[in-house]
C-alpha positions in Angstrom: -46.2 -1.2 -139.7 -48.7 -2.3 -137.0 -51.2 -0.1 -135.2 -49.2 0.0 -131.9 -46.1 1.4 -133.5 -48.0 4.1 -135.1 -49.8 5.4 -132.0 -47.5 4.4 -129.1 -46.3 6.6 -126.3 -44.6 9.8 -127.4 -46.4 10.0 -130.8 -48.3 13.2 -131.5 -47.6 14.5 -127.9 -49.4 11.6 -126.2 -48.0 9.8 -123.0 -45.3 12.4 -122.5 -46.4 13.8 -119.3 -44.3 11.7 -117.1 -41.2 12.6 -119.0 -41.8 16.4 -118.9 -42.9 16.0 -115.1 -39.6 14.2 -114.4 -37.5 16.9 -116.4 -39.1 19.9 -114.7 -39.1 18.3 -111.2 -35.5 17.4 -111.4 -34.7 20.9 -112.7 -36.4 22.5 -109.8 -35.1 20.0 -107.3 -31.3 20.6 -108.5 -31.9 24.5 -108.2 -33.5 24.2 -104.7 -31.0 21.7 -103.6 -28.0 23.9 -104.6 -29.5 26.9 -103.0 -30.3 24.9 -99.8 -27.1 23.0 -99.8 -28.9 19.7 -99.7 -28.8 18.4 -103.2 -29.6 14.7 -102.5 -32.7 15.5 -100.6 -34.1 18.1 -103.1 -33.2 16.0 -106.2 -35.3 13.1 -104.7 -38.2 15.6 -103.7 -38.0 17.2 -107.2 -38.2 13.8 -108.8 -41.1 12.7 -106.9 -43.1 15.8 -107.4 -42.3 15.7 -111.1 -43.5 12.0 -111.4 -46.8 13.0 -109.6 -47.5 16.0 -111.8 -46.6 13.9 -114.9 -48.9 11.1 -114.0 -51.8 13.6 -113.2 -51.2 15.3 -116.6 -51.2 12.0 -118.6 -54.4 10.8 -116.7 -56.2 14.1 -117.6 -55.2 13.8 -121.1 -56.5 10.1 -121.2 -59.9 11.4 -119.9 -60.1 13.9 -122.7 -59.8 11.5 -125.4 
């Protein structure tokens, strides 16, 4: 097994910030969208915010290493 397969994204919790951010952002977006009766808008807003927070989390993890 080569080195890349052993230490790729998702191994040992590394590189998962985007995925977690998307999941949380979509969850919040769906909840707000249903409450506000505008699911399409809030789904997109939740996705964008989740991706932004996930990218920030990933970049901070890389700085610590």
